[in-house]
Structure formats: structure tokens, C-alpha cells
TILUM-850816 format. One record per residue (C-alpha): residue number from 1; residue in three letters; x, z, y. Coordinates in steps of 0.5 Angstrom, whole numbers. Each point is the difference from the previous one (the first is absolute). Example, Ala and Ser with C-alpha at 12.3 -4.5 7.8 and 13.67 -1.06 7.14 Angstrom:
# TILUM-850816
ATOM   pos   code      px      pz      py
ATOM     1    ALA      25      16      -9
ATOM     2    SER       2      -2       7
This chain:
# TILUM-850816
ATOM   pos   code      px      pz      py
ATOM     1    UNK     -13    -117     -23
ATOM     2    UNK       2       6       5
ATOM     3    UNK       1       7      -3
ATOM     4    UNK      -6       2       4
ATOM     5    UNK      -5      -5      -3
ATOM     6    UNK       3       2      -7
ATOM     7    UNK      -2       7       2
ATOM     8    UNK      -7      -1       3
ATOM     9    UNK      -2      -4      -6
ATOM    10    UNK       3       5      -5
ATOM    11    UNK      -4       6       3
ATOM    12    UNK      -7      -4       1
ATOM    13    UNK       1      -2      -8
ATOM    14    UNK       2       7      -2
ATOM    15    UNK      -7       2       4
ATOM    16    UNK      -4      -4      -4
ATOM    17    UNK       2       3      -7
ATOM    18    UNK      -6       4      -1
ATOM    19    UNK      -4      -6       0
ATOM    20    UNK       3      -3      -6
ATOM    21    UNK       1       7      -4
ATOM    22    UNK      -7       1       0
ATOM    23    UNK      -1      -7      -3
ATOM    24    UNK       4       2      -6
ATOM    25    UNK      -4       3      -6
ATOM    26    UNK       6       5      -2
ATOM    27    UNK       2       7       1
ATOM    28    UNK       5       2       6
ATOM    29    UNK       5       1      -5
ATOM    30    UNK       0      -7      -4
ATOM    31    UNK      -1      -4       7
ATOM    32    UNK       6       4       3
ATOM    33    UNK       4      -2      -7
ATOM    34    UNK      -1      -7       0
ATOM    35    UNK       1      -1       8
ATOM    36    UNK       7       3      -1
ATOM    37    UNK       1      -5      -6
ATOM    38    UNK      -2      -6       4
ATOM    39    UNK       4       2       6
ATOM    40    UNK       6       1      -4
ATOM    41    UNK      -1      -7      -3
ATOM    42    UNK      -1      -3       7
ATOM    43    UNK       6       3       3
ATOM    44    UNK       5      -1      -6
ATOM    45    UNK      -2      -7       0
ATOM    46    UNK       1      -1       8
ATOM    47    UNK       7       4      -1
ATOM    48    UNK       3      -3      -6
ATOM    49    UNK      -3      -7       1
ATOM    50    UNK      -2      -2       7
ATOM    51    UNK       6       4       3
ATOM    52    UNK       4      -1      -5
ATOM    53    UNK       4       7       1
ATOM    54    UNK       4       5      -5
ATOM    55    UNK      -2       7       0
ATOM    56    UNK       5       4       5
ATOM    57    UNK       4       5      -3
ATOM    58    UNK      -4       7       0
ATOM    59    UNK       2       6      -3
ATOM    60    UNK      -5       3      -6
ATOM    61    UNK      -1       6       4
ATOM    62    UNK      -3      -5       6
ATOM    63    UNK      -4      -4      -5
ATOM    64    UNK      -3       7      -3
ATOM    65    UNK      -2       2       7
ATOM    66    UNK      -3      -6       2
ATOM    67    UNK      -4       0      -7
ATOM    68    UNK      -2       7       2
ATOM    69    UNK      -2      -2       7
ATOM    70    UNK      -4      -6      -4
ATOM    71    UNK      -4       6      -4
ATOM    72    UNK      -2       3       6
ATOM    73    UNK      -3      -7       3
ATOM    74    UNK      -3      -1      -7
ATOM    75    UNK      -4       6       0
ATOM    76    UNK      -2      -1       7
ATOM    77    UNK      -3      -6      -2
ATOM    78    UNK      -4       3      -5
ATOM    79    UNK      -3       6       4
ATOM    80    UNK      -1      -5       6
ATOM    81    UNK      -4      -4      -5
ATOM    82    UNK      -4       6      -2
ATOM    83    UNK      -1       2       7
ATOM    84    UNK      -4      -7       1
ATOM    85    UNK      -5       2      -6
ATOM    86    UNK      -2       7       3
ATOM    87    UNK       0      -1       8
ATOM    88    UNK       0      -5       5
ATOM    89    UNK       5      -5       1
ATOM    90    UNK       1       3       7
ATOM    91    UNK       1       7      -2
ATOM    92    UNK       4      -2      -6
ATOM    93    UNK       5      -4       4
ATOM    94    UNK       0       5       6
ATOM    95    UNK       2       6      -6
ATOM    96    UNK       5      -5      -3
ATOM    97    UNK       3      -1       7
ATOM    98    UNK       2       7       1
ATOM    99    UNK       6      -1      -4
ATOM   100    UNK       4      -2       7
ATOM   101    UNK      -2       7       2
ATOM   102    UNK       2       4      -6
ATOM   103    UNK       7      -4       1
ATOM   104    UNK       0       2       7
ATOM   105    UNK       0       8      -1
ATOM   106    UNK       4      -1      -6
ATOM   107    UNK       6      -4       3
ATOM   108    UNK       3       6       4
ATOM   109    UNK       0       5      -6
ATOM   110    UNK       3      -5      -5
ATOM   111    UNK       5      -3       5
ATOM   112    UNK       1       6       4
ATOM   113    UNK      -2      -4       6
ATOM   114    UNK      -2       4       6
ATOM   115    UNK      -8       0       1
ATOM   116    UNK      -2      -1       7
ATOM   117    UNK      -7       3       3
ATOM   118    UNK      -3      -7       1
ATOM   119    UNK       1      -1      -8
ATOM   120    UNK      -4       6      -2
ATOM   121    UNK      -5      -2       5
ATOM   122    UNK      -1      -7      -3
ATOM   123    UNK       0       4      -7
ATOM   124    UNK      -5       5       2
ATOM   125    UNK      -5      -5       4
ATOM   126    UNK       1      -5      -6
ATOM   127    UNK      -2       5      -5
ATOM   128    UNK      -6       2       4
ATOM   129    UNK      -2      -7       0
ATOM   130    UNK       0       0      -8
ATOM   131    UNK      -4       6       1
ATOM   132    UNK      -5      -4       4
ATOM   133    UNK       0      -5      -5
ATOM   134    UNK      -2       4      -6
ATOM   135    UNK      -5       5       4
ATOM   136    UNK      -3      -6       3
ATOM   137    UNK      -2      -4      -7
ATOM   138    UNK      -4       6      -2
ATOM   139    UNK       4       6      -4
ATOM   140    UNK      -6       0      -4
ATOM   141    UNK       1      -7      -3
ATOM   142    UNK       5       2      -6
ATOM   143    UNK       1      -8      -1
ATOM   144    UNK       3       0       8
ATOM   145    UNK       4       6      -2
ATOM   146    UNK       3      -3      -6
ATOM   147    UNK       2      -6       3
ATOM   148    UNK       3       3       6
ATOM   149    UNK       4       5      -5
ATOM   150    UNK       2      -6      -4
ATOM   151    UNK       2      -4       7
ATOM   152    UNK       4       6       2
ATOM   153    UNK       4       1      -7
ATOM   154    UNK       1      -8       1
ATOM   155    UNK       3       2       7
ATOM   156    UNK       5       5      -3
ATOM   157    UNK       3      -5      -6
ATOM   158    UNK       1      -5       6
ATOM   159    UNK       3       5       4
ATOM   160    UNK       5       2      -5
ATOM   161    UNK       2      -7      -2
ATOM   162    UNK       1      -1       8
ATOM   163    UNK       5       6       0
ATOM   164    UNK       3      -2      -6
ATOM   165    UNK       2      -7       3
ATOM   166    UNK       4       4       5
ATOM   167    UNK       5       2      -5
ATOM   168    UNK       1      -7      -3
ATOM   169    UNK       4      -5       5
ATOM   170    UNK       3      -5      -5
ATOM   171    UNK      -4      -7      -2
ATOM   172    UNK      -4      -5       4
ATOM   173    UNK      -7       1       1
ATOM   174    UNK      -3      -4      -5
ATOM   175    UNK       5       2      -5
ATOM   176    UNK      -2       8       1
ATOM   177    UNK      -8      -2       0
ATOM   178    UNK       1      -3      -7
ATOM   179    UNK       4       6      -3
ATOM   180    UNK      -6       4       4
ATOM   181    UNK      -5      -4      -4
ATOM   182    UNK       3       1      -6
ATOM   183    UNK       0       7       1
ATOM   184    UNK      -8       0       2
ATOM   185    UNK      -1      -5      -7
ATOM   186    UNK       4       5      -4
ATOM   187    UNK      -4       6       2
ATOM   188    UNK      -7      -3       0
ATOM   189    UNK       2      -3      -7
ATOM   190    UNK       1       7      -3
ATOM   191    UNK      -7       2       3
ATOM   192    UNK      -3      -6      -3
ATOM   193    UNK       3       2      -7
ATOM   194    UNK      -3       7       1
ATOM   195    UNK      -7      -3       2
ATOM   196    UNK       1      -5      -6
ATOM   197    UNK      -5      -5       2
ATOM   198    UNK       0      -7       3
ATOM   199    UNK      -5      -3       4
ATOM   200    UNK       3      -6       2
ATOM   201    UNK      -3      -4      -6
ATOM   202    UNK      -7       2       3
ATOM   203    UNK       1      -2       7
ATOM   204    UNK      -4      -6       3
ATOM   205    UNK       3      -6       3
ATOM   206    UNK      -2       2       7
ATOM   207    UNK       3       7      -1
ATOM   208    UNK       7      -4      -3
ATOM   209    UNK       0      -4       6
ATOM   210    UNK       0       6       4
ATOM   211    UNK       5       3      -4
ATOM   212    UNK       5      -6       1
ATOM   213    UNK      -1       0       7
ATOM   214    UNK       1       8       1
ATOM   215    UNK       7      -1      -4
ATOM   216    UNK       2      -7       2
ATOM   217    UNK      -2       0       8
ATOM   218    UNK      -1       8       2
ATOM   219    UNK       6       2      -4
ATOM   220    UNK       5      -5      -2
ATOM   221    UNK       0      -5       6
ATOM   222    UNK      -3       6       6
ATOM   223    UNK       6       5      -2
ATOM   224    UNK       5      -6       1
ATOM   225    UNK      -3      -2       6
ATOM   226    UNK       0       7       3
ATOM   227    UNK       7       2      -2
ATOM   228    UNK       3      -7       2
ATOM   229    UNK      -4       2       7
ATOM   230    UNK       3       7       1
ATOM   231    UNK       7      -2       0
ATOM   232    UNK      -1      -4       7
ATOM   233    UNK      -5       4       3
ATOM   234    UNK       1       6       5
ATOM   235    UNK      -2       7      -3
ATOM   236    UNK      -6       0       5
ATOM   237    UNK      -3      -6      -1
ATOM   238    UNK       0       1      -8
ATOM   239    UNK      -3       7       2
ATOM   240    UNK      -6      -3       4
ATOM   241    UNK      -1      -6      -5
ATOM   242    UNK      -1       5      -6
ATOM   243    UNK      -6       2       3
ATOM   244    UNK      -3      -7      -1
ATOM   245    UNK      -1       2      -8
ATOM   246    UNK      -5       6       1
ATOM   247    UNK      -3      -3       6
ATOM   248    UNK      -2      -6      -5
ATOM   249    UNK      -2       5      -5
ATOM   250    UNK      -5       3       5
ATOM   251    UNK      -3      -6       2
ATOM   252    UNK      -1      -2      -7
ATOM   253    UNK      -3       6      -1
ATOM   254    UNK      -5       0       6
ATOM   255    UNK      -2      -8       0
ATOM   256    UNK       1      -2      -7
ATOM   257    UNK      -2       6      -5
ATOM   258    UNK      -5       3       6
ATOM   259    UNK       3       7      -2
ATOM   260    UNK      -2       5       6
ATOM   261    UNK       6       3       4
ATOM   262    UNK      -3       6       3
ATOM   263    UNK       2       2       7
ATOM   264    UNK       5       6      -2
ATOM   265    UNK       3      -5      -5
ATOM   266    UNK       1      -5       6
ATOM   267    UNK       3       6       4
ATOM   268    UNK       5       2      -6
ATOM   269    UNK       2      -8      -1
ATOM   270    UNK       2       0       8
ATOM   271    UNK       4       7      -1
ATOM   272    UNK       4      -2      -7
ATOM   273    UNK       2      -7       2
ATOM   274    UNK       1       1       8
ATOM   275    UNK       4       6      -1
ATOM   276    UNK       4      -3      -6
ATOM   277    UNK       1      -6       4
ATOM   278    UNK       3       4       6
ATOM   279    UNK       5       4      -4
ATOM   280    UNK       2      -7      -3
ATOM   281    UNK       1      -3       7
ATOM   282    UNK       4       7       2
ATOM   283    UNK       4      -1      -6
ATOM   284    UNK       2      -7       1
ATOM   285    UNK       1       1       8
ATOM   286    UNK       5       6      -3
ATOM   287    UNK       4      -4      -5
ATOM   288    UNK       1      -6       6
ATOM   289    UNK       2       5       5
ATOM   290    UNK       5       3      -6
ATOM   291    UNK       3      -7      -1
ATOM   292    UNK       1      -1       7
ATOM   293    UNK       4       6       1
ATOM   294    UNK       4      -2      -6
ATOM   295    UNK       1      -7       3
ATOM   296    UNK       2       3       7
ATOM   297    UNK       5       4      -4
ATOM   298    UNK       3      -6      -4
ATOM   299    UNK       1      -3       7
ATOM   300    UNK       3       5       3
């Protein structure tokens, strides 16, 4: 299977997550916990049994950083699942997809990168899009506001995970993912202890089937497909293909759940996805230009 095909399949399947989440009769917290636990089991099986690989040499510091990053991913899952409970799939997904916008504005501050005017334009226009999504759904609708707030908090934790990943250079993609999932399960386990109640024993066979698909397919297999694909794709290709996920979620919201998306929300979706895509394409083009400059200096 080509790298592009792997990426497209992963993005399409990622976009169908809300369908399975809404069929699982458990809290968002417990659903996220079992998702991570099932995914770790699958990835460890692939890594140790099928690929027969030994763990690479990784410092305790790197493992801890990966686990902390995974905690952010775990909290992202919980909050995103909560967002699906309160608002439409489209609105929740668009709020969560604000994560790249957060990364866009924090990177220059954290890594002392020179911010360009184009970067600020993309940030403000994407933020304007988010305002349209919120106001377009009705400011008087408390459920819609709660859902979008949960989606935005989910985006913050995912953005934090992305930024922390930039500090970790060791280990292969699959091994890094396993350590991150360990971190996700750890933080969710602590939260589950605080909750003090398991609903897994009360879940129906249909709900259990959806949970297994969520853990095995959407998390274990799809993460493997995604990480194995991005190594062989150009940055611009990865950026464009990543938009299949939110577009799938919007289509499911409209055609499967028959959820109403108001004109202002459609406009907001275009602003968020469009300007984030423009920024990522700009970053990919800049990275390619820098690589060509380095190559030219080596040739001389």
C-alpha cells in the first residue's frame, strides 16, 4: 500500500469516530480509558510479535516526556467525546481542529521563531472562523456553547502534545506512540480511580463492539497507518490530506445525523480549515526551500 493510500484511509476512518462514540453507553472518561488500553494492547502485539522488534535505547527523560505528551492526548480524547455529547459533530470537530491554530501562534514564542505577517493573518482569520462557528450555532444555546468549550479545551491539550513532541527526537514512530498511549492510559486511570465506578460491565454487546472497533481500528491500526505514511509523504501532502478528517466529520454530521449547520457556521468552517491549510502549505514550502538551500551549500 502506498503512503498516500495509508494516509487517506487513516483520515477517513478518523473522521468516522463520532459514529462509534455515540453508540457506546459509557461516560466519555471511561470510553477514552478503554480506547487507550485496547490500542496499547494492539500496538504492543504488532511491535513485539509481528515486527519482532526490541525496544530502542531511550532515556528515562524521553520516556517521561512521551508519557506527559500522551497525557495531553488522553485528555484531548475525553474532552472531544464530551463535546460530541453537547453539540453537533461538525461544531465539536471544528473546535477541536483549532489545535493547529494554537500551535501556529505559540511556536514563534516557544521556539523563538520569527513570526511573519502572513502567520498572524492566518491566525486571526481562523479565530474569526471560530467566532462564526460559535455565534452561528446560537449564543443562547448553552449545550452548543458547552460542546464548543469542550472542543476548544481538547484542542489546547492536543496542541500541547504536538509542541512537546518537538522536543523528543529519539525512538521510531511506533515506539513513541506506544509510550504516549501509556501516558494517556495512566492519566485516565487516575481519573477513573477518582470517579470510582466502572460502566463496562453494563455495556451492551453492540456498545462493546463499537468500543472494540474504536480501540483496535480507529486507534491502534489507524495510528500505525498514519505514522508509517507521514515518513514517506511531503509536508504539503500531509497537510492537505489531514483535512479529510474534519471534512468527513462534517459530512457525517449533515448527512448521517441530519444535524443543522447554519450559514455562519459553514463560513466559519471555511475560515478555520482554509487559513490553517494555507499556513501549513506555507510552512511546507518554507521547509522545502530551506532544505534546497542546505543541499546547495553542501554541493558547493
